[in-house]
N, C-alpha and C positions, 0 to 999 in steps of 0.2 A: 272950483276944483271938483272933478268927478270923484265920487266915492269909489274906493277900491272894490272890485268885484269879489263877492263872497265865494269862498271855495266850498269844498264838500268833503265829508268823511265817509269812508266805506269800512264797515267792520267785516273783515274778511276771515273766514275760517280756513286755516292752512291745512287741515286734515291731520291725520295721525303721524305723518313722517315721510312716507313714500311720496316722492315728487309727483308720481303719476296720479296720486289721489287728490292733488290740488285741483279744484274745479277749473274748467276753461274760463269762466267769468273771473274767478279769483286770480288766475295767472295773467289775464289780460289787464286787469286793474293794477296788479302789482308791477307789471312791466311798464306801465304808463304813469306811475305815481311820482309826485314831486317830493313827498315826504312819506317815509315808512316808519311807523312806530311798531316795533316787533317784540314778541316774547321769545324766550329761550326755547320754548317747546316747539317752535317752528324749526324744522330740520335744516341743517346746513345747506342741503341741496336746494331747498326752497328759498332760503335767504340769498343764495347765489344768484337768484333771478332778479334781485332788486336792480333797478337801473343804475348805471355808473354815476349819473348826474343827480340821483335822488339823495335827499337828506335822510340819513339813517339814524334812528334813535332807538337805542337798546333800553327797553323797559324792564328787562330782567324777567321777573315772574317765574323763577325757578324755585324748587322746594327750599324754603327757608332762606331765599336769596332774592329779595325784592329790591332791585336797583332804584326803582321809582315807586312811591306810594300811589295808590289808586287815584287819590285826589290830584296828584301831580300829573298823572297820565291824562286825566280828564282835562286839566288846564291846558296841557300841551296840544291836545287834539283841537280844542276850541281856538286856541291862539293861532295855530297853523292854518286852520280853515279861514279865520278872519284875515289872514295874510293873502288869501286868494289861492291857497295851495290845494292840489288834489292829494288828499291824505288817505293812506291805507293803514288801518289799524289791523295788523296781522296777528292773529291769535291761533294758537295750536288747537287742533280739533275743530269744534263748532263754537262760534262766539257766545251762543246762548245756553250751552251745556257746561255748567261750572266754569265758564270763562269770564264771568263778570261783565259780559257784553250788555246785559240789561242795565247795569249801573252806568255804563258809558253812554248808552243810548238815552237814558234819563238826563244825564248831564248835557248832552248835545241838544236835545229837544228843549230843555229849559233855557239854553243859551241861544236858541233860534238858529242852530247850525243845520244846514241840509245834510242828511245822512241816509245811509242805506246799509242793509245787512246782506252779506253774501254767505249763506250757510256753508259749513264745511262738513266733510265726511267725519262722523264722530268716532273717536277711539273706542267707544263702548261696543260698537259692532265690528269695526274694521280690524282692530287689534286681535280679538279672538278669532276672527275669520282667517287671518294670516297664520294663526297658530293651529288651524284646522278645527276650530271649535265653533259650530253654529250656535248662536245664543238662543235660538228657538228651534225646537224640533218636536213634532207632534207626539213622538214616542217617548219623549223625555221630560218636557216641561210645558206648562200652559202659558207661562208669562215670563217677562224680563223686567227686572227692577234695577235701577241705577242709583247708586248711593255715593255720597261724598263723605269721606272720613275726616275732612277738614272743614271746620266750622268757622263762621265769622268771628273775628277777634272779640273776645269778651263774652261770647256765647258758650255757656257751660253745659248746655244741653247736649248729651251724647247721642250715639246711635241707638235707636230703639230695637235692640236685638230680639226682644220678645215678639214684636210685630213682624219682623222679618222671618223668624222661625215659624210663626203661625201661618205663613203663606204656603208652606209645604214644599213640594218638589218644583221649585222655580229656579230661574237663573239669577244670581245676584252678581252685579258688577260694581266693584268699589274703586272709585277714583281717589287719588292722593292718599293712599293708605299703606304704602310700602313700609313707612316708618312705624306704623301702628299695626302691622300684620299679626303679631302675637296677641294683642288685645282683641282684634277683630275675630280671630279664630276662637279664642277663649270665650268671648262674649256670645258668639253664635252657639257654641257647644253647650254652654251653661243655660242658654235660652231654650234648648231642646233640639237643635240641629244635630243629627247623628255625627259622631266623631269621624266616621269613615266616609262621609259624603265626599265625592270627587271634587277636587278643587285645583286651581291653577294660579300661577303668577307669571306674568309676561312682562319682560323688560325690553325696552326699545322696540316695541311692536311695529311691524311693517318695514323695519329698516334692516340694513345689512348685518347689524350686530344684534339682531333679535335673539333673545333667549327665552325658552319656555320651560317651566317646571310644573309638572302635574304630580299631585300627591293627595292622600286622604287629608281632610281638613285638619285633623289632629297633628299631622306631621309637616304641614305646609311651612309654618314659620321656621321650624328647626332646619329643614332642608334649604329654604331660601337663604337663611343666614350662612349655612355651610357653602353655598354657591356664591355668596356675596352679591345677591341680587340687589340692584339699586334702582334709582329713579332715572327716567320716567318709567313707571310700571303700573300695571293694572292687575287687580285681584278678581278672580272669578270663583264662585261657589255654585255647584249644581251638577247634576248627572251628565249634562252635555260635555263636561270636561273629559269624560271617558273617550270621546271621539277624537281627541287630539292625536292619539297614536294611530288611529285608523285613517285620518285624512291629512297627512303631512304634505299637502300639495306645494306649499311654499319652499319647504326644504328640498323637495325633489326637482326644483328648477335647476338647470345645470350651473348657473352662476349665483345661486342663492348663497348669501353669506360673504359675497365679494363686493368690495367697493372699488370702483374703477374711475380713474381721473382721465378726462378727455379734454384736450386743449382745442379750442376753436376760435376763429376770428369773431369779433363782436358783431360783425355785419352778416354772419352766415351761420345757418343751422348745421349741425353735424349729422352726417348720415349714420354714424356709428351709434349714436345715443339710443334711438328707439330700438335698434337691434339688440343692444346689450340689456336694455330694460326688459325686453320681452323674455330674455333668458334668465331673468331674476336678479341681475346685478343692480346695485345702487350706483348711479353714475353721478360723479361730481363734475359738472360743467365748469371749465376754466376759460372764460372769455378773456384771455390774456394777450391777444394780439389784435392790432388794428391796422387796416389797410390805409396807407396814406400816399399822397403823391410824392415823387422824388423832390428833393430840395431844388428850388429854382435858382440856378447860378448861370453865369455866362458860359461855363464849361458844359453843364448839362444841357443847356438850351442849344448850344452848337452841336453837341453830340446827337440830339434828337433830330434837329433840323437836317443834318447831314444824312442820317439814316433815311428820313422821309424822302429827301431829294433823290438819293440813290435808288430807293425803292420805286419811285415814279419814273426814274430814268431806265428802269428795266435791268438794274445791276444785280437783282436778287431773283433767283428762281423760286424760292420758298419763303413764306412768311409764317412763322410758327408761334402758337400760343399755348402755354401750359397752365393757364388759369383764366377764369372769367374776369378777374381783376386786371390781368394783363390786357385783355381785349378792351375793357372800358378805358383804362388809362392810356393805352396806345392810341385809340381812335380820338380821344379828346385832344391829344397832342397833334395827331395827324390832321385833324380838321382845323386846328388853330394855325397850322402852317400852310393852309390852303389846299390840303389834300382832298381828293375826290375819289370815292370808292370805285367809281366806274373805271378809273385809270388802273385799277389793280387786276384787270381782266387777264393779263398775261402772267400773273403771279399765282403760283399754286399755294393754297392756304391750308395749314394743318391745325387741327384742334385736338387737345388732349382728351376731351370727353364731352358728354351731352350738355353739361352746364356751360362749358366754354363755347360749344357750338350754338347754344341758345343765345348767349351774349353776342356772338357774331351776327346772328340773324336780326338782332335789333339794329344793326348797321347795314342791313340788306345784303348780307354775305352768307353763302353756304360754303362750308369747308370742303376742300377736295379730299381731305383725309382725316379720318377719326380712327385711332387704333382700336383693336379689339379689346385690349385691356387699357383702362383709362388712366395711365400714369406716364410721367415724362419720359421715363426710360423706354417704354413701349413706343411712344411717339417717335423718339429718336431712332430706335431700331428700324421702324417701318420706313421712315424717310430715308435712312441710311441705305436700306436695301434697294430703294427706288433710285438712289444716286449711283448705284453700281452698274456700269456698262459691261458689255461682253469683253472679257479678257483684261480690261483695265478699269480703274475706278474713275468715274466722271466727277470732277471737282465742281459740283454745283454749289452756288452761293446761297446761304441761308441766313435770314434775319430772324433771330430768336428773341422774342419779348419775354422778359422775366423780372422777378423782383431784384432789387438792388442788394448786392452783397451776399447772395445765396448761391451755393454750388448747384449746378444743374446736371442731373442724370441724362437729360435729353441732349445737352451740349456734348457731354462726354461720349455718348454713342455716335453722334454725328462726326466728331473729330476723329474717332477711331476708324471710321469708314472713309476718311479723307475729304469730307465736305469742308468747304470754306465757310466758317461760321462767324457771324457778327453777333455779339451779345448786346442787347439793348435793354438796360434797366428802365422800366417805365413806372414802377411804383416801389414802395418800400414797406416792410413789415415793422410796425412799431410795437414794442413790448410794453405791456402795462401790468403793474402789480395791483390786483384787486384789493380794495381797502379792507376786505375781510380776511385776506391771506394771513395765516399764522394764528388766527384767533381760535378759541375753543371750538372743536367740531370740524375745523378746517386744517388740522395738522395731519400730514400723511403718516400712516402707520405701516409697520413692516408687512402686514398682510395685504396691503393695497396693491393694485396693479395700475400702471399708467400706460396709456396707449398713444403712440405718436405716429402721425401720418406724414410728418415732414421734419427736417432738421430744425426749422424755425419753431416748430411746436415744442421741441426739446428745450431750446433756448428760452422760450417763453415760460415753460414750466420751471426751469432752473431759477429764473429771475423772480417768478411769483412765489417760489418756496425759499427765498433767500433767508438764511438763518435757521432753516428746518433741516432735520436729518432725513435725507432722501436716498442714501446709498443702499439701504436695506430693502427698499420696495422693489417689486418686479416691474419690468417694462417690456412692452411688445412694440417693435418698430417695423415700419412698412418696407424698408429697403436698407441697403448697406450704408448709405450716407447718413440716414437717420439713426441707424444702430451705432455708427461710429460717433455721432454727436452725443448720443446717450452715454456711451462709454467715457467720452471725454469729460462729461459733467459729473461723473462719479456714480452713475447708475450701474453698478457692477453686476447686477442680475438682469441686464437687458438681453433680450433675445430678438432675433430677426424672423419675421414671418417667412414662410416657405416661398410664397409668391407675392408680387407687388399688387395686392388687392385687399379690400376691406374684408372679404370672405376669409382670406387666408389669415388675416390678423385675428379675426374672431375665433377661427379654429385653433390658433396658438394660445389664445386666452383660455379656451375650454380645456386645452391640454394642460396648461398651468394649474387651473382650478382642480382638475382631476388628479394631478400628480401630487400637489400639496408640498412636496419636498423639493427644495431648491437643489440645483446641480445635476438634475437628471434630464435636463433638456439641453440639447446641443446648441452651441452658439452663444453661451453666456460670455460676458466680458471676462478677461483675465483679471484675477484678484490682484 
C-alpha cells in the first residue's frame, strides 16, 4: 500500500484587517486551501475568501478568549498535514510579530512537516498609517520600538518602563495593551516620560469602523474609557501622534467608514468591488449564488430541442444573450443537439456587453449588436427599435436565452415593441448560504449598504441573511425590477440608481454616504 502523500502548512499573515492589505501570495494560498485554521484577528472580509469546500477551524485567539490552546493548534496543523492537506494557518498581522508563529514553526519542524511562512503587513506600521501617523519621521523621532503588553503565562516580568523612557523621543507601539492602558500610561510617566507627550489609541485599525483617539499621555486612558475603546486596538506614544490631525487621508476618502455588501456569483469576480475599495469602503463579498445547468427532464429537453430546431430552420430573426453564462449553457445544448454555428449565418445575434461578446467569440461568433449601455433593458430597447418598420411594427421573432425563473427587462422591452419573443431558460441561479453567515463580524448593521445588480442578487442576500435584521440597512439597486425585489424582501430603505449602470450605482452610494440621514433620497420603499 502506498503511503499517503504528505501535505504542507503555510503560516500566512492576514494583515491588519483591510482585505486589500492581504498579500497576493497569501490570498492565492487561502483560496486554494484544503484546511484553514484561522484567528479571530483575521477580518471578516478576509475570512470570506476561504473556499467553500475548505475545512474551516476557528482557533479563536481573541483577547481572553482562546477557543484552542496553542498546543492543540500545533497538533491540528501537524495532523491535517499528515492527512495530505494543504493547510493555511491564517494569523492576524504578521505570523512572526507577537503571533506565536515561531512556536508553530518549531512544532512543525520537529514533526517533519513541510512548512512555509508568508509574511503579512504588520499592524505596528499599517494601523498608525491609516490613522495618519507615520511611525518614523526625521523631524520627530529617530526610531520605532514595538512592545507587547501581554506576556507568556506564568511570566511575572513586566514592561521595563525605565528602559523605554531612557530612549527619549522615540515612537512606542504597544500590542495587546488596551486592557492595561492605565498601567502603561502611569508606568511611562513614573519612569520619566513627560505627561503631555502626544499619544494615541486606535481601535479596529484599517477597517470601516476604525476609531482614532489622540491625547496627551496623562489623559489617554481616561478619554479611551469615556469613548469605550475596545479590542483589537493599538497604543502609540510619541511626537508623531501630533500628525494624525494633519494627515487624515483615510477619513477623507469618500466612502471611508462605510461597509458595503456585494453579492456575486462564485464563478465570477465583481466589477463593483475594486471601485468601491478605491473609494475607501470596506466591501463584504457575498459569493451566495452559483450558476448551474437547468434540471434535465423530458420537458426541458424537448423545450431546448424545439428551440434549436426552430433556430436552424430560420424561424428566428434574432438570438439574444443577456449573460456570458447564457452563452456557455446555450451552446453546450446547441452542440449536443447537432447544432452547427455556421448555420446561424442568417440569424442576427445580440450580446448584452463585452463579457458576453467575449463568451460568444469562444464559439467563433461575433455579435451583430452590443448596446451602448450593457444591461438587458438596453439590449431589449435597441433590438426593439430595429424591429420597427415604417408606419407599422414588424413582428420579428426573437429567441432570448436567460436564467430559469427570472424576470427579464430585455423581454419586457421587446414585448412592448410587438416583437414575437420566445424565452429559453438555459441555466439556473442556485442560492447558497455561506457557512459564515450570521457569525460574529458577518451580521449586517444599520449603517451598512447593500448593492444589488440583479433581482437574483437580492434573493441571494435575503437567503444568506436568514434570521438577521436587514430591514434597517440601506440598499442601492440597479433597476426597477431589482428595486422591487428589494422592497419585497423588506429592505425598506432601498433606492434605485438613476441609470442602469455601475457608475450610476456608485454615484447613488456616494450620495447616501454624504447624506447620512435616511429619507432624504427619493425612491425609498414605502414604509
